[in-house]
N, C-alpha and C positions, 0 to 999 in steps of 0.2 A: 629743220631738216625738211626737204622736199620729199614727198612720197614718190617711190619708184613704182611704176606700173607697167607690167608687160601688156602689150596689145591682146585683147581677147582673153583676159584673165580675170578671175573674180577679184573684187575690190571693195573693201568696206568704206573707204573714204576717211581714213584716220591716219595720223602720224602717231608713232609711239615713242615714249621716252626711252632713250638708251641708258640713262643713268638710274632708272628706278630699280631699287633693290627690294625684293619682297615677293610674296606670292602674287602671281598674276602679272599683268602688263598695264602700265599707266598710259592712258590716252592723252597725248599732247595737244593735238588739234583735230577738229572734225570738219570735214569739207562739206559745204552746203550742196544739197541736192543728191547726196549719195546715201547708200543704205544705212550707214551708222546714224546719220542725222535723222533720217526718216524713222528710225527705231528709237530715237530719243537719247542716244549716247551723247555725252557732254565731255568737254575737255576736263581733265582731272579725274575722270572715272577710272577705276581699276577693273579691268577685265579679268574675272576669276575663272570663268568657264566658257567654253565655245562648244555649242551642241552637246553639253553634258560632260565634255572632257576638261579636266583641270588644265589650265594654262600655266606652264612652268616659267616661260620667259618669252622674249619677243620673237626669237627664231622659231619656237614652237608654235606661236600664234600664226606666224607667216606660213608655216607648213600646213596648219589646219585650214587656213583660208585657201591655200593653193590646192587642197584636195577637193574643193567644192567646184561647182559649175556656175558660170554666170547665170544669175537669176534665182539660184537656190535661196530658200528661206532658211535662216539659222536662228538659233536662240543663244543670247549671251546672258551670263549671270555677271553683274557688275556691282562693285562697291562704290557708293557715292557718300562721302562723309562717313557717318556711322551706319548707314543703311546699306543692305544688300538687296538687290532687286534682279 
């Protein structure tokens, strides 16, 4: 799936799995040079929290990203394998 990006909107540089079932959102791909890659996010990571807010599904994550401004620094809590970071 290609990421949809509005001009002048915040963008992490990820695509997310639409088929993932479970708490959080699974990262499908990470685009080179964007914030997610710079922050160490990898394909297969599960985003559990966005700036301290529990992520319930992909639409919720999109809303949380959309509430930010371009250039804002955010914190993600991700699960990678058995580790949460």
